[in-house]
C-alpha positions as CSV (number, residue, x, y, z in Angstrom):
1,M,170.8,101.8,141.8
2,R,170.4,103.0,137.8
3,P,166.6,101.0,137.7
4,L,165.3,102.4,140.4
5,Q,166.1,105.8,139.3
6,Q,164.6,105.2,135.9
7,A,161.8,103.4,137.5
8,P,159.8,106.6,138.4
9,T,161.1,107.9,135.4
10,S,159.4,105.9,132.7
11,L,156.4,105.4,135.3
12,Q,155.7,109.3,135.4
13,P,155.0,109.6,131.5
14,K,153.2,106.8,131.3
15,N,150.4,108.4,134.4
16,L,150.7,111.6,133.0
17,K,149.9,110.4,129.5
18,T,146.6,108.1,131.3
19,K,145.4,111.3,132.9
20,K,145.8,113.6,130.0
21,M,143.5,110.5,127.9
22,E,141.1,110.6,131.2
23,T,140.8,114.3,130.8
24,N,140.3,114.6,127.3
25,Q,137.4,112.2,127.4
26,K,135.6,114.0,130.3
27,Q,136.5,117.3,128.3
28,S,135.2,116.0,124.5
29,S,132.4,113.8,126.5
30,G,130.0,117.0,126.5
31,S,130.8,118.5,123.2
32,N,130.5,115.2,121.3
33,H,127.2,114.6,122.7
34,V,125.6,117.3,121.4
35,L,125.1,115.8,117.5
36,P,123.7,112.7,118.9
37,I,121.5,114.2,121.2
38,I,120.5,116.2,117.8
39,I,119.7,112.8,116.2
40,M,118.1,111.5,119.1
41,F,115.5,114.4,119.4
42,A,114.5,114.0,115.7
43,L,114.1,110.1,116.0
44,F,111.9,111.1,118.6
45,F,110.3,113.6,116.1
46,M,109.9,110.8,113.6
47,I,108.5,108.3,115.9
48,A,105.6,110.7,116.9
49,F,104.6,111.8,113.7
50,V,104.8,108.2,111.7
51,T,102.8,106.8,114.9
52,G,100.7,109.7,114.7
53,Y,99.1,109.7,111.8
54,Q,97.2,106.0,112.5
55,N,95.0,108.2,114.4
56,P,93.2,110.5,112.1
57,L,93.7,107.2,109.1
58,G,91.5,105.5,111.7
59,N,88.3,108.2,110.7
60,V,88.9,106.8,107.2
61,I,89.3,103.1,108.4
62,K,85.7,103.5,110.1
63,S,84.3,105.3,107.5
64,M,84.6,102.8,105.3
65,S,83.5,100.4,107.5
66,G,80.3,101.0,108.5
67,D,81.3,103.5,111.1
68,N,82.6,100.9,113.4
69,A,84.9,102.2,116.5
70,V,86.8,98.6,116.9
71,M,88.2,99.3,112.8
72,S,89.0,102.9,113.2
73,Q,91.6,101.1,115.8
74,L,93.0,98.3,114.0
75,G,95.5,100.7,112.5
76,N,96.9,102.2,115.6
77,F,96.6,97.7,117.1
78,A,98.5,96.8,114.1
79,N,100.9,99.5,114.3
80,F,101.6,99.0,118.0
81,I,101.4,95.2,118.3
82,A,104.7,95.0,116.4
83,Y,106.3,96.2,119.4
84,A,105.3,93.3,121.7
85,V,107.0,91.1,118.1
86,M,109.6,93.3,118.0
87,G,110.5,94.5,121.5
88,Y,113.0,92.0,122.8
89,P,114.9,91.1,119.7
90,A,115.2,94.8,118.8
91,G,116.8,95.1,122.6
92,V,119.3,92.2,121.5
93,I,120.0,93.5,117.9
94,L,121.3,97.3,120.2
95,N,123.2,94.9,123.0
96,K,125.0,92.9,120.1
97,Y,125.0,95.4,117.0
98,G,125.5,99.1,118.9
99,Y,123.2,102.2,118.7
100,R,124.3,103.1,115.4
101,I,123.3,99.8,113.3
102,T,120.3,100.0,115.2
103,S,119.4,103.1,114.3
104,L,120.3,102.5,110.5
105,S,118.1,99.5,110.2
106,A,115.0,101.0,112.0
107,V,114.9,103.7,109.5
108,T,115.4,101.7,106.6
109,V,112.3,99.7,107.9
110,G,110.3,102.5,108.7
111,F,110.7,103.4,105.1
112,V,109.3,100.2,103.5
113,G,106.5,99.9,106.2
114,V,105.8,104.0,104.8
115,L,106.0,102.6,101.3
116,I,103.8,99.7,101.3
117,T,101.0,102.2,103.3
118,F,101.2,104.2,100.2
119,L,101.2,101.4,98.1
120,S,97.7,100.4,100.0
121,G,96.1,103.6,99.1
122,L,96.5,102.8,95.6
123,S,94.0,100.4,95.7
124,N,91.8,101.1,98.8
125,A,93.6,97.6,100.6
126,V,93.2,97.6,103.7
127,G,95.1,94.7,104.7
128,L,97.4,95.9,102.6
129,Y,97.3,99.2,105.4
130,L,97.9,97.0,107.9
131,V,100.7,95.4,107.0
132,G,102.5,99.0,106.5
133,A,101.3,99.8,109.8
134,F,102.5,96.5,111.4
135,V,105.8,97.2,109.5
136,S,106.2,100.7,110.2
137,G,105.4,99.8,114.1
138,F,108.7,97.3,113.5
139,S,110.7,100.8,113.1
140,M,109.5,102.7,115.8
141,C,110.1,100.3,118.3
142,M,113.7,99.9,117.2
143,L,113.9,103.7,117.1
144,N,112.2,104.0,120.9
145,T,115.0,101.0,121.9
146,V,117.8,103.0,120.7
147,V,116.4,106.8,121.8
148,N,115.4,106.3,125.3
149,P,118.8,104.0,126.8
150,M,121.3,106.4,124.7
151,L,119.4,110.1,125.8
152,N,119.5,108.4,129.7
153,S,123.2,107.3,129.8
154,L,124.0,110.9,127.9
155,G,123.2,112.6,131.0
156,K,125.2,112.9,134.3
157,N,122.9,111.4,137.0
158,E,119.6,110.0,136.9
159,N,117.3,113.1,137.2
160,Q,119.7,114.5,134.6
161,G,118.7,111.3,131.8
162,N,115.6,111.9,132.6
163,Q,115.4,115.4,131.7
164,L,117.2,114.5,128.5
165,I,114.4,112.0,127.8
166,Q,111.2,114.7,129.0
167,F,113.1,117.2,126.3
168,G,113.5,114.1,123.9
169,G,109.7,113.6,124.0
170,S,109.0,117.4,123.5
171,C,110.2,116.4,120.3
172,N,108.2,113.2,120.1
173,S,105.0,115.5,121.2
174,L,106.0,118.1,118.7
175,G,105.4,115.7,115.9
176,A,102.5,113.8,117.5
177,T,100.7,117.0,117.4
178,L,101.7,118.0,114.0
179,A,100.3,114.3,112.5
180,P,96.5,114.3,113.3
181,V,96.4,118.4,112.3
182,V,98.8,118.2,109.4
183,V,96.6,114.4,107.7
184,G,93.2,115.3,109.0
185,Y,93.7,118.9,107.1
186,L,95.2,116.7,103.6
187,I,92.0,114.0,104.0
188,G,89.2,116.9,104.3
189,G,86.2,116.4,106.2
190,E,84.7,113.5,104.1
191,A,87.6,111.4,103.1
192,S,86.9,107.5,102.5
193,S,90.3,107.0,100.4
194,I,93.3,106.5,101.9
195,S,95.2,108.0,99.1
196,S,94.4,111.3,100.3
197,A,97.2,111.4,102.7
198,N,99.9,110.4,100.0
199,P,101.8,113.6,100.4
200,V,101.9,112.5,103.9
201,F,103.7,109.4,102.7
202,Y,105.7,111.1,100.9
203,M,106.4,113.4,103.7
204,A,107.5,110.7,105.8
205,M,109.5,108.7,103.3
206,A,111.5,111.4,102.7
207,I,112.7,111.8,106.7
208,F,113.3,108.6,106.7
209,F,115.6,108.5,103.8
210,I,117.3,111.9,105.5
211,A,117.8,110.4,108.8
212,F,119.4,107.2,106.9
213,L,121.9,109.7,105.4
214,V,122.6,112.0,108.6
215,I,123.0,109.0,110.9
216,F,125.4,106.6,108.4
217,F,127.5,109.7,108.3
218,S,127.2,110.9,111.5
219,K,129.4,109.1,114.9
220,L,127.4,108.3,117.4
221,P,128.6,107.3,120.8
222,E,128.2,103.6,121.3
223,S,126.3,101.3,124.0
224,P,128.5,100.3,127.1
225,T,127.7,96.7,126.8
226,L,128.7,97.0,122.6
227,G,130.4,93.8,122.3
228,K,130.1,91.7,125.6
229,Q,129.0,88.3,125.1
230,A,125.3,86.5,125.5
231,E,126.3,84.7,128.6
232,Q,127.7,88.0,130.8
233,I,124.0,89.5,130.4
234,N,121.6,87.2,131.3
235,K,118.6,88.4,129.0
236,F,115.5,87.5,132.1
237,G,118.4,88.9,134.8
238,A,116.3,92.3,134.8
239,F,113.1,90.4,136.5
240,K,114.7,89.9,139.6
241,F,113.9,93.3,140.5
242,R,110.7,93.9,141.6
243,H,110.8,97.7,140.6
244,F,111.5,96.7,137.1
245,V,108.7,94.2,137.0
246,L,105.8,96.5,137.9
247,G,107.7,98.9,135.8
248,I,107.2,97.5,132.6
249,L,103.7,97.0,133.3
250,A,103.3,100.6,134.1
251,I,104.2,101.6,130.9
252,F,102.0,98.7,129.2
253,M,99.4,101.3,130.8
254,Y,100.7,104.6,130.2
255,V,100.8,104.3,126.5
256,G,97.6,102.5,126.6
257,I,96.2,105.6,128.5
258,E,97.9,108.2,126.3
259,V,97.1,106.6,123.0
260,G,93.6,105.8,124.0
261,I,92.7,109.4,125.4
262,A,93.8,111.0,122.1
263,N,92.0,107.9,119.9
264,M,88.7,108.1,121.5
265,S,88.8,111.8,122.1
266,M,88.5,111.9,118.6
267,Q,86.0,109.6,117.7
268,Y,84.0,110.8,120.7
269,I,84.2,114.3,118.9
270,S,83.7,112.9,115.0
271,Q,80.3,110.8,115.9
272,S,77.3,112.3,114.2
273,D,74.9,111.5,117.3
274,L,76.5,113.6,119.4
275,G,73.9,116.3,119.5
276,G,74.7,117.6,115.9
277,L,78.2,118.9,116.8
278,G,80.3,116.0,115.1
279,L,83.0,117.1,113.3
280,G,85.1,116.2,110.2
281,A,88.4,114.7,110.3
282,S,90.3,117.6,109.2
283,I,88.5,120.1,112.6
284,A,88.4,117.1,114.8
285,G,92.3,116.6,114.0
286,A,92.9,119.9,114.8
287,I,91.4,119.6,118.4
288,V,93.0,116.6,119.2
289,G,96.3,117.9,118.2
290,M,96.2,120.5,121.1
291,Y,96.5,117.3,123.4
292,W,99.9,116.5,121.7
293,L,100.7,120.3,121.8
294,L,100.2,120.6,125.5
295,M,102.5,117.5,125.9
296,L,104.8,119.0,124.2
297,V,104.1,122.0,126.7
298,G,104.3,119.7,129.2
299,R,107.2,117.5,128.2
300,L,109.5,121.2,128.0
301,L,108.3,122.1,131.5
302,G,109.2,118.8,132.7
303,G,112.9,119.0,131.0
304,A,113.0,122.3,132.6
305,V,112.5,120.9,136.3
306,G,113.7,117.4,135.6
307,S,117.0,117.9,137.3
308,K,115.4,119.3,140.2
309,I,112.1,117.2,141.3
310,S,112.5,113.4,141.4
311,S,111.1,110.8,138.9
312,R,108.3,109.6,141.6
313,T,107.6,112.7,142.8
314,M,106.9,114.1,139.2
315,L,105.0,110.8,138.3
316,T,102.9,110.7,141.7
317,F,101.4,114.4,140.9
318,V,100.6,114.1,137.5
319,S,99.1,110.9,137.8
320,A,96.5,111.7,140.6
321,V,95.8,115.4,138.8
322,A,95.3,113.0,135.5
323,M,92.1,111.0,137.4
324,V,90.8,114.1,138.8
325,L,90.6,115.0,135.0
326,V,89.3,111.9,133.3
327,L,86.3,112.0,136.6
328,L,85.1,115.4,135.5
329,A,85.1,114.3,131.7
330,I,82.7,111.8,132.6
331,Y,80.6,113.0,135.2
332,L,80.1,116.7,133.1
333,P,77.1,116.6,130.9
334,S,78.1,117.2,127.2
335,S,75.3,119.5,127.0
336,I,78.3,121.9,128.4
337,V,79.6,123.2,125.6
338,V,82.6,125.7,125.0
339,S,84.4,126.6,121.8
340,A,87.4,125.1,120.8
341,P,89.8,125.7,118.1
342,G,90.5,124.3,115.2
343,F,91.6,124.4,111.0
344,E,89.0,124.1,108.0
345,N,90.5,123.2,104.4
346,A,86.6,123.7,103.0
347,G,87.0,126.4,100.2
348,G,90.7,126.7,101.5
349,F,92.5,126.6,104.4
350,H,91.7,128.7,107.6
351,F,91.6,129.1,111.1
352,T,88.0,128.1,112.8
353,T,86.3,127.6,116.5
354,Q,84.0,124.9,116.9
355,P,82.0,124.0,120.0
356,V,82.9,121.2,122.1
357,P,82.4,119.5,125.1
358,V,83.7,120.3,127.9
359,S,84.4,117.3,129.4
360,V,86.6,116.9,125.3
361,L,88.8,120.2,126.6
362,L,89.4,118.2,130.2
363,L,90.4,115.1,128.5
364,I,92.8,116.7,126.2
365,A,94.0,118.9,129.6
366,C,95.2,115.4,130.5
367,G,98.0,115.6,127.7
368,L,100.1,117.7,130.6
369,C,99.4,114.9,133.0
370,T,100.6,112.3,130.4
371,S,103.5,114.1,128.6
372,V,106.7,113.4,131.8
373,M,104.9,109.5,132.6
374,W,107.2,108.0,129.9
375,G,110.7,109.4,131.0
376,A,109.4,109.5,134.7
377,I,108.5,105.5,134.8
378,F,111.5,104.4,132.4
379,N,114.2,106.3,134.4
380,L,112.3,104.8,137.7
381,A,112.3,101.3,136.2
382,V,116.1,100.6,134.5
383,S,117.4,102.3,138.0
384,G,119.9,99.7,139.5
385,L,120.2,97.6,136.8
386,G,123.6,98.5,135.3
387,K,124.4,95.8,132.6
388,Y,120.6,95.0,132.2
389,T,120.0,98.3,131.1
390,Q,119.7,97.8,127.3
391,V,118.2,94.3,127.7
392,A,115.6,96.2,129.5
393,S,114.9,98.7,126.9
394,G,113.7,96.5,124.6
395,L,111.4,94.4,127.5
396,F,109.8,97.9,128.1
397,M,109.6,97.5,124.2
398,V,107.3,95.2,124.7
399,M,104.9,96.4,126.4
400,V,104.4,99.4,124.7
401,C,102.0,97.5,122.9
402,G,99.4,98.4,125.3
403,G,99.0,101.1,123.0
404,G,97.5,98.8,120.4
405,I,95.5,96.7,123.0
406,L,93.9,98.8,125.3
407,P,92.7,101.4,122.8
408,L,91.0,98.6,121.3
409,I,89.5,97.2,124.6
410,Q,88.6,100.9,125.3
411,A,86.3,101.3,121.5
412,S,84.9,97.3,122.6
413,I,83.6,99.2,125.8
414,A,82.5,102.4,124.0
415,K,81.0,100.2,120.7
416,G,79.1,98.4,124.0
417,S,78.0,101.7,126.0
418,S,79.7,105.2,125.3
419,Y,83.0,107.1,124.9
420,L,82.9,108.3,127.9
421,T,81.9,105.2,129.7
422,S,85.2,104.0,128.0
423,F,87.6,105.9,130.2
424,W,86.7,104.3,133.4
425,L,89.0,102.4,131.7
426,I,91.8,105.5,131.8
427,F,90.9,105.9,135.5
428,A,91.3,102.4,136.7
429,L,95.0,102.4,134.9
430,L,96.0,105.7,136.0
431,A,95.1,104.5,139.1
432,Y,98.2,102.2,138.7
433,L,100.4,104.2,137.9
434,L,99.9,106.6,140.9
435,F,100.8,103.6,143.1
436,Y,103.9,102.6,141.0
437,A,104.6,106.2,141.8
438,V,103.9,105.9,145.1
439,A,104.7,102.1,146.0
440,G,105.9,100.0,143.4
441,S,108.5,101.8,142.0
442,R,110.8,101.6,145.2
443,A,113.6,98.7,144.5
444,K,114.1,96.3,146.8
445,G,117.4,94.3,147.0
446,D,120.9,95.3,145.4
447,T,121.9,97.7,142.2
448,A,123.2,95.6,139.3
449,E,126.7,96.4,138.7
């Protein structure tokens, strides 16, 4: 009888210990998530800032090539095409080595990319500048592969995961807002040298260096699939989910929309034959910075309501509104102008207002709509993917190359006709996003374990 009396006694402490550990994990999970969330938000900022300065620098390359609109998009193309090369490997690296090592590798590569871009300014070597943009794109791809699944997983449910991504996207928008304003101001109205933006390169390298130190000395929560063998997670497994396949197409088109609206709007208001309204890089950069500022506002709003409104409803609404804004921008005559705020560096930094076509403000207003699209699409596309989520994030990054390919196509359309005509491409891409929100994002079949 003695063993029977001791059995419950020996089991009880074990059960109590197990329950205590589970309770401690639950209690600590929320508090331990604060620093990782802050770090991910900071990385979101870096992604946008380093990507964003390609837009105003595009004006310099355009000037160096005889005002060729296609040439203005080459840096942007090199930056985003890197996602097509690095997207899937980034997912594999994340799955094998986890969030921390992937993040450290990404900021190291980013530092090297910015350094190469800086070196290109010493001799105005466009080829070396494109190499720098390409290497920087590797870094941006790897960082995106980390921040999205981590923030999505730190939420208690899908809506809160989307909410965190929206708040992180707000930091992304802040970086994107500052990039054209700061770089446009530094390179001036008639700049024709890459080296004019050297202070920005110094700043970017310093940010990468600091980010490396912070991540190195911080403890990040790891991916749930870390350490699992490759055969346990089939790299093609995510493709059996229809809503995921349509989702990565949606991301391809979305990034093309987001970048295309900003880039082509800037080229449009910078052109010298726009009824005498052609603006210098500093003023045009500040005006286009409003687009990214509106994305910041939109993402803050999206984060505030993200736990209450479904991703599907959010994406449906903003896609439809953006289509209306683009349609109005195409059809309203450029002779209708309104005053827009900007900054000028002639004779010192000062605030100014400039007349711009109302079409530009309508396109800039699209920032409120595009602001929440990334988080909504990502959230819908990875729903139910389970163990495939980390690799799926890498596949998402492959499709971010749409931000380089589609604006280049749009620039070719603009060169053959006009800038506003090129926005028919944006309209068609938005129509696909509306389809995905209404029908394509609805998961069919069983979810993954």
